[in-house]
C-alpha positions in Angstrom: 92.6 112.3 121.9 95.3 114.0 119.7 93.6 116.2 116.9 95.3 114.2 114.4 94.5 110.6 116.1 91.9 108.3 114.3 89.0 107.0 116.3 86.5 104.1 116.0 83.9 105.9 118.0 80.3 106.5 115.9 80.8 109.7 113.7 79.5 111.5 110.9 79.7 109.3 107.7 79.6 111.2 104.5 78.4 109.1 101.1 80.1 110.4 97.9 79.1 108.7 94.4 81.3 108.2 91.6 81.1 109.3 87.6 77.6 110.5 86.8 78.3 110.0 82.9 78.6 112.6 80.2 75.1 114.4 80.9 73.8 114.3 84.7 70.6 116.0 84.6 69.2 112.3 85.2 71.6 112.1 88.3 70.9 115.2 89.8 67.1 113.9 90.3 68.3 110.6 91.9 67.8 111.2 96.1 70.3 109.6 97.4 72.5 109.1 94.5 72.2 105.3 94.2 73.1 104.7 97.9 69.6 103.7 98.7 70.1 100.8 96.0 70.4 97.4 97.3 70.6 93.7 96.1 68.4 90.7 96.2 70.2 87.3 96.8 67.5 84.8 95.5 69.7 81.7 97.1 69.5 83.3 100.5 67.0 83.1 103.2 66.0 85.3 106.1 67.7 88.3 107.2 70.1 87.7 104.0 67.6 87.8 101.2 67.5 91.3 100.9 70.2 93.9 101.5 68.6 97.5 101.6 71.1 99.6 100.3 73.7 101.4 102.7 71.4 104.7 103.5 68.6 102.3 105.0 71.3 99.8 106.4 73.1 102.4 108.0 69.8 103.8 109.7 68.9 100.4 110.7 72.0 99.4 112.5 73.1 99.3 115.9 74.7 102.9 115.5 71.2 104.4 114.8 72.5 107.1 112.2 70.4 109.9 111.4 69.6 111.1 108.0 71.1 114.6 107.7 71.3 114.8 104.1 68.5 117.7 103.7 70.5 120.0 105.7 72.6 121.1 102.9 71.2 122.5 100.0 73.6 122.5 96.4 72.8 125.0 93.9 73.8 125.9 90.4 74.5 129.8 91.4 75.8 131.2 94.6 72.6 131.9 96.9 72.5 135.7 97.7 70.0 135.8 100.0 68.5 134.2 103.4 65.3 134.5 105.4 66.1 135.5 109.2 68.1 132.9 110.9 66.3 131.2 113.9 68.0 132.1 117.3 69.5 128.6 117.9 71.4 128.9 114.9 73.1 132.4 115.5 76.3 131.0 117.0 76.9 130.1 113.1 79.0 131.7 111.1 76.6 133.7 108.7 78.2 132.7 105.5 77.1 129.4 105.8 73.7 130.4 104.6 74.5 132.5 101.8 77.1 133.7 99.1 77.7 130.1 98.0 76.4 127.6 95.7 76.3 125.1 98.9 74.8 126.6 101.8 72.8 125.2 104.9 69.2 125.4 105.2 67.9 127.0 108.3 64.8 124.8 108.9 66.3 121.6 108.4 69.9 122.6 110.3 67.5 123.6 113.0 65.8 120.3 113.4 68.9 118.6 113.6 70.1 121.1 116.6 67.1 120.4 118.2 66.7 116.5 118.0 66.9 114.5 120.7 69.9 112.6 119.2 73.3 113.9 118.6 74.5 115.2 115.6 77.6 113.0 115.6 75.7 110.4 114.4 74.5 111.5 111.3 74.4 110.1 107.7 75.3 112.8 104.6 75.3 112.5 100.9 77.4 114.8 98.9 75.8 115.8 95.7 78.6 117.6 94.1 77.2 117.4 90.6 73.9 120.0 91.6 77.0 122.5 91.6 76.9 121.9 87.7 80.8 122.5 87.6 82.4 119.4 86.6 85.6 120.7 87.7 87.7 118.6 90.3 88.7 121.8 92.0 85.4 122.9 92.9 84.4 119.5 93.8 87.3 119.3 96.3 86.3 122.6 97.8 82.7 121.9 98.4 83.7 118.4 100.1 85.6 120.5 102.9 83.4 123.4 102.9 80.2 120.3 103.8 82.5 118.8 106.3 83.0 122.5 108.3 79.4 123.0 108.2 79.2 119.1 109.8 81.4 120.5 112.7 79.9 123.9 113.0 76.5 122.0 113.8 77.8 119.8 116.0 79.5 122.6 118.2 76.2 123.8 118.9 75.4 120.7 120.7 78.9 119.6 121.8 82.1 120.3 123.0 83.7 117.7 121.0 84.1 118.5 117.2 83.8 115.1 115.1 85.8 114.4 112.5 83.9 112.6 109.6 83.9 109.1 108.0 83.8 108.9 104.5 82.7 106.2 102.1 83.2 107.0 98.2 82.3 105.1 95.1 84.8 105.1 92.3 85.7 108.8 91.2 84.2 109.9 94.6 87.7 108.6 96.2 89.3 110.8 93.7 87.2 113.8 95.0 88.4 113.1 98.5 91.7 112.8 97.6 91.3 116.5 95.9 90.0 117.9 98.9 92.8 116.3 101.0 95.9 116.7 98.5 94.5 120.0 96.9 91.8 122.3 99.0 93.4 121.4 102.5 96.9 121.4 101.5 96.1 124.8 99.7 94.5 126.5 102.6 97.4 125.1 104.8 95.0 123.0 107.0 95.8 119.3 108.1 93.3 116.9 106.9 93.7 114.2 109.3 92.4 116.5 111.7 89.2 116.6 109.8 89.1 113.2 108.1 88.8 110.1 110.5 88.9 107.3 108.1 88.1 106.7 104.4 86.7 103.5 102.6 86.8 103.7 99.0 84.8 101.5 96.7 86.5 100.5 93.6 88.4 104.1 92.9 90.7 104.2 89.9 93.8 105.8 92.5 96.0 104.7 89.5 93.6 105.4 86.6 91.8 103.3 84.8 93.7 101.5 81.9 92.2 102.3 78.7 92.5 106.0 77.7 91.4 106.4 74.1 87.9 107.8 75.1 89.2 111.0 76.2 91.2 111.9 73.0 88.4 112.5 71.0 85.7 113.4 73.3 85.2 117.6 74.3 82.6 117.6 76.5 82.4 119.3 80.0 83.3 116.0 81.5 86.8 116.2 80.2 88.4 117.4 83.4 86.6 114.4 85.1 88.1 112.1 82.5 91.7 113.8 82.8 91.7 112.3 86.8 91.3 108.9 85.2 94.2 109.2 83.5 97.4 106.8 84.4 99.7 109.2 82.8 98.4 112.2 85.0 98.1 110.0 88.3 101.3 108.5 88.2 103.4 111.6 87.7 105.6 112.6 90.7 105.3 116.1 90.1 101.3 115.9 90.5 100.3 116.9 93.7 97.1 115.4 93.8 98.6 112.0 92.5 98.4 109.2 94.1 102.2 108.7 94.8 101.5 112.2 96.9 98.9 110.5 98.9 100.8 109.7 101.9 102.5 113.0 102.2 99.1 114.6 102.8 97.0 111.9 104.9 98.1 108.7 106.5 97.3 105.7 104.1 96.9 103.3 107.1 93.5 105.1 107.4 92.1 104.5 104.0 90.8 101.0 103.4 90.6 100.3 99.5 87.8 97.8 98.6 88.8 96.3 95.2 86.4 94.4 93.1 86.9 91.5 91.0 83.8 90.3 89.3 84.4 91.7 85.8 81.8 89.0 84.2 78.8 90.5 85.9 79.7 94.3 85.0 77.0 95.4 82.5 79.3 97.8 80.4 80.7 94.4 78.5 83.0 96.8 76.4 84.7 97.9 79.7 85.8 94.3 80.5 86.9 93.5 77.0 89.3 96.8 77.1 90.5 95.7 80.5 91.9 92.5 79.1 93.1 94.3 75.8 94.9 97.3 77.8 96.3 95.3 80.4 98.8 96.5 82.7 102.8 95.8 82.2 102.6 93.1 85.4 99.5 91.3 84.2 100.9 89.1 81.6 98.5 90.3 78.6 95.3 89.4 77.9 95.5 86.3 79.3 94.0 87.9 82.9 91.2 90.3 83.3 92.1 91.7 86.9 89.2 94.0 87.1 85.8 94.7 88.4 84.8 95.4 84.7 85.8 99.2 84.8 88.6 99.5 86.9 92.1 97.3 87.5 92.5 95.4 90.8 96.2 97.1 90.8 94.6 100.3 89.8 92.1 100.3 92.8 94.5 100.1 95.4 96.7 102.9 96.9 100.6 102.4 98.2 100.6 101.6 101.7 96.7 101.6 102.7 95.0 98.2 103.5 92.9 96.6 100.9 90.1 93.9 100.8 88.9 91.9 97.8 85.4 91.6 97.1 83.7 89.4 94.5 81.5 92.3 92.8 81.5 94.5 89.7 82.1 98.2 89.7 78.7 99.4 89.5 74.8 98.1 88.9 73.3 95.2 90.3 75.2 93.3 92.8 78.0 95.5 93.0 80.6 97.3 95.2 77.9 100.0 96.1 74.9 98.0 96.3 75.9 94.8 98.2 76.0 93.6 101.6 79.7 93.3 101.6 80.6 96.8 101.4 78.5 98.0 104.2 79.9 95.2 106.6 83.5 95.4 105.7 83.4 99.4 105.9 81.7 99.5 109.4 84.2 97.2 110.6 86.6 99.2 109.4 85.4 102.2 110.9 84.3 100.8 114.4 85.9 97.7 115.0 88.1 97.0 117.9 90.0 94.3 116.7 92.7 94.7 113.8 93.8 91.0 112.2 96.9 90.4 109.9 97.5 86.9 108.0 100.9 86.2 106.9 102.4 83.4 104.8 105.6 82.5 106.6 106.9 79.5 104.6 105.1 77.5 102.0 106.1 74.2 99.8 104.2 73.1 96.5 104.4 69.4 96.6 102.9 68.7 92.8 102.4 70.4 89.7 104.8 72.7 87.8 104.8 71.1 84.5 108.1 70.3 82.9 106.7 71.6 79.6 105.0 74.7 78.9 104.8 77.6 81.0 103.2 76.5 84.4 102.2 79.1 86.9 101.1 78.4 90.6 98.8 80.7 92.3 97.8 81.1 95.9 94.6 82.6 97.7 92.4 82.2 100.7 88.9 83.6 101.4 88.0 84.9 105.1 84.6 84.6 106.5 83.7 85.6 110.0 81.1 83.3 111.7 77.4 84.4 111.9 77.4 86.3 108.5 76.6 85.4 104.8 79.8 87.2 103.1 83.6 87.4 103.1 85.9 89.9 104.3 88.3 88.8 101.8 87.9 86.9 98.7 90.2 85.3 96.5 89.6 82.5 93.8 90.5 81.3 90.3 87.3 82.8 89.0 88.3 86.1 90.8 91.5 86.3 88.8 92.9 88.0 92.1 95.1 85.2 93.7 98.9 85.8 94.6 101.1 84.8 91.9 102.0 83.8 89.2 104.7 81.7 91.2 107.2 79.7 89.5 108.8 78.5 92.8 107.8 76.1 94.9 108.4 77.9 98.2 106.4 81.1 96.5 108.9 83.5 96.9 109.9 84.4 93.4 109.2 88.1 92.6 106.8 87.6 89.6 103.6 88.0 91.8 101.5 91.0 90.0 100.2 91.4 93.5 103.4 91.9 95.5 103.5 90.6 99.0 103.2 93.8 101.4 106.7 93.6 102.7 109.2 91.1 103.5 106.9 89.4 106.1 104.3 88.4 103.2 101.2 90.0 104.4 98.2 88.0 102.9 95.3 90.0 104.7 94.8 92.8 107.1 91.3 93.2 108.4 89.1 94.3 111.2 86.6 93.0 113.7 83.9 93.9 116.3 84.1 91.8 119.2 80.8 93.3 120.5 79.3 91.4 117.4 80.1 88.0 119.0 77.5 88.1 121.5 74.8 88.4 118.4 76.0 85.0 116.9 73.7 82.2 117.1 76.2 79.5 117.1 78.8 80.7 119.8 79.3 77.8 122.1 78.9 78.1 125.6 81.4 79.5 127.7 84.1 82.3 127.1 83.4 84.9 124.6 85.2 84.3 121.2 85.4 85.0 117.5 85.7 82.4 114.8 87.0 82.9 111.0 86.6 80.2 108.2 89.7 80.4 106.0 89.1 79.0 102.7 92.6 78.1 101.2 93.5 77.4 97.5 96.4 76.7 95.4 96.1 76.5 91.8 98.2 75.6 88.8 97.7 77.2 85.0 99.6 76.8 82.2 99.3 79.2 79.7 100.4 77.4 76.7 98.0 74.8 77.1 100.3 71.9 77.7 100.3 69.1 80.4 97.8 69.0 83.5 96.8 73.0 82.9 94.4 74.7 85.5 95.2 71.7 88.4 93.8 72.2 91.9 96.9 71.7 93.5 95.2 72.2 97.3 91.9 73.1 98.4 91.0 73.3 102.4 88.8 75.3 104.9 90.1 75.4 108.3 88.5 77.5 111.2 90.4 79.8 113.6 89.0 80.6 116.9 90.1 83.0 119.3 89.1 82.7 122.5 89.1 86.3 124.1 88.5 85.5 127.6 89.9 85.4 130.2 93.2 85.9 128.1 93.4 85.5 124.7 94.2 81.9 122.9 94.1 80.2 119.7 92.6 76.9 118.3 92.8 75.4 114.8 90.0 73.4 113.3 89.3 71.5 110.2 85.6 71.4 110.6 82.9 72.7 112.5 83.6 70.9 115.9 83.9 74.3 117.8 79.9 74.4 117.5 79.7 71.8 120.2 82.4 73.2 122.5 85.3 70.8 121.3 88.5 72.2 121.8 90.7 72.8 118.7 94.4 72.0 117.8 96.4 74.8 120.2 98.3 76.9 117.8 102.3 78.0 118.5 102.5 81.3 120.3 105.3 83.7 119.2 106.6 86.9 120.4 103.4 88.9 119.2 101.2 86.3 117.2 100.3 82.8 116.6 101.7 80.3 114.1 99.7 77.4 112.7 100.2 74.6 109.9 97.9 74.1 106.6 98.6 71.2 104.0 97.5 68.1 102.2 98.7 66.1 99.3 100.1 69.0 97.1 100.9 71.3 99.5 101.9 72.6 103.1 102.4 75.9 104.5 103.3 77.7 107.9 100.9 80.8 108.6 101.1 83.6 111.1 97.9 85.4 112.6 98.1 88.4 115.3 95.4 90.4 116.9 96.0 94.0 117.9 93.3 95.6 119.7 92.1 99.0 118.6 91.5 101.8 121.2 88.4 104.1 120.6 90.9 106.9 120.2 94.1 106.2 118.4 
């Protein structure tokens, strides 16, 4: 594997929290920075009734991560003296143990080095608020130092020095970008040789739409708030702005998870402000395309894959406390199959009122077999469908969510075929994977004239990919695959398969492709 190539092997994972508020003393007392908070789903049963939170879920997963959070200490002032370093740690740089605000605890490091389990499969919580600096430059430097610690500890046990995977919530994603675009860049180091892949959960990469707060708040957090400013992020000459990210790290190795349920966010004023301070391409206060705090557009990075999850920004049953975040992140990190779904052609057969301002929206939700969550969710309620369109072929350029290139990419996601053996409804015979595609085409009249809010088309299909002995795809309009019944064969093109969907109000041709992801890039 080349030093800068990505891998899907199990690697250390760093969890980074979001903005801690204007006073963070209470936040410092939270052991796992909220990553141990889960969600109860009263309407579910069995394993899906309770989601335990990211930390416990990782430690219970088939990758068997070891919690290494306590190996590193974070302090408000540099640690000047340290007791004698145990002999097994003599190979480490002595400056790792003192002379800085973030240092290795020798006793905890020794326990990790002596453990039977490899240090490669470890879980770390980055407690940057313990440093008391509230300056992004300091956060970026501290994160890089933590990564150096992780690699140095692994070097004592293995010839392979691991990169790290990172899951960052909200402002945590901006801290990762500060490390990549600021700290590593200033040191002349290439971030992609240290960081493997990144998942951001509701990170305001392009800022937060309402910025009136920062004009009158003069507190320690002002530096943090400045990074939420769209005007700052949008500057081409800002080296740490989102427009310059691709110069320092491949966007293809970042998955942006975008929340869409603003209704359940418990800070109601934020949801109101997101409607009032709408972006230029969101057609005013008619829509609230946000997770309650961060706009759906702002949570994305140019060139980076993204997925929509119908959760709010934070709190109970949110992006950071729901099962969806864990399942989607682990498939991105470890999945061995990348899937793309494209719209080839479309024809809206009814709707588009002659009077008023009629608009068409197109969306799809994608759910794999054997789990109780969507890999990708679009719906009228989420206000995240593609559109509005005003042409029956859905090709006009008025969409708030632009097509990803000329091939009109709808969804790009990752699957793990190793998990198919655990599916209880897998039919006998060849190994396969099944995804449910829930299509929605709707109409909205902004002026309320005519048949406003029509559902033009709504139907579920099932795509079954037979993996062995050779890849073949079948389409179903019901769950007949559970009985081993063959579906309608798809049309094979040069590097993908095409299939048709439709009904009384809509007809479309779509293309789906599967690409094997090697263990090392």
